[in-house]
N, C-alpha and C positions, 0 to 999 in steps of 0.2 A: 664456518658458514652452517646455515638453517638447513635443512632438507625437505623439501615439501614433498607431501605424502598424501596418499587417499590409502583409510582403512575402511570407511564406513559404510560407501557405494561405489558402483561401475560406473566409470569414465567413459561416457565417447570417445572417438576417434580424434576428435581435434582437441579434446581435453588432455588426452593423454598425451599429443604434441607439445601444448602449451605447456604441460606438468613437465615433461622431459625439458625443455628450452628454459623454463624456471630454475629446476634443478644446475643444469649446466653453464647459465651464468652466474650463479654464485654472489645471488643478490643479498645483500644483510637486509636486517630487519630496521625501520625505522627506529631512532631512540625514542623512548616513551610510549613504546608499543602497546600498553594497556591504555593510557590517557587518550592516544590517537583512534584506537578501534572504538572508546566511549564517546568519541568526538562525532566521528561520521554514525556511528548509528544514533546519535542527537538528531544529527542532520537530516538522516534517511527516513525518519520518526517524522519531523518537522515535516518533511515532505510530502509524507503520506497523508497526514493529517490536516494540511491545511484545506481551509475552506476553499470554496470557489463560487463565485455568483455566475447564474446563467440566467438566460432569459428566454422563454417559453411562451409561447401562445395557446392559451386555452380556451375552448367555449364559454363565454359566460354561465349557463346554466351547469356545466360541470366545475367551475368554481365555487358558484354560490352552493353546490351541494357539499363539494370539500369543506367551507367554510363552516356550515350548519356542522357535520360531523367533527370539525375540529372544536367546536364551541362547544357540542356536547360531552367531548373527553376533557375538555377546559384544556384547549392546547393552542397556543398560535396556529392557525393554519398553515404558514410554512414551515413550522417543525412538523408538523403531520405530513409533508407532502416530502419534504427530509428523510422524515422516518419511514414511510414507504418508497423511497427510491432505494433506501439504503437494503429495504428488507428483499426488494426485489432484486439487488446485484449481489446479494449475499444468498440467494436461492431460498430465501424465509418466503416467499410468493413465487407460485410457479406460473408459467408461461400458459 
């Protein structure tokens, strides 16, 4: 039986209870654990990197200014908007 443990970080109380139950239940590892872990990592990565379409309303003057700036940089305006959103969401652009 595999013992599940934690040596790297402090667990919260509910996590300790889950770990205790997991160890007590005597679960067995799945066959081909490494392959299964790689498969689920790939699924998680694909989920997180999947692009989504959104619709927004923006003033015509703002859109024209964004298109002009994008053209000066040699970018499609949608790519520039996506880049700006990414920079904001990763705190590269502050409030």
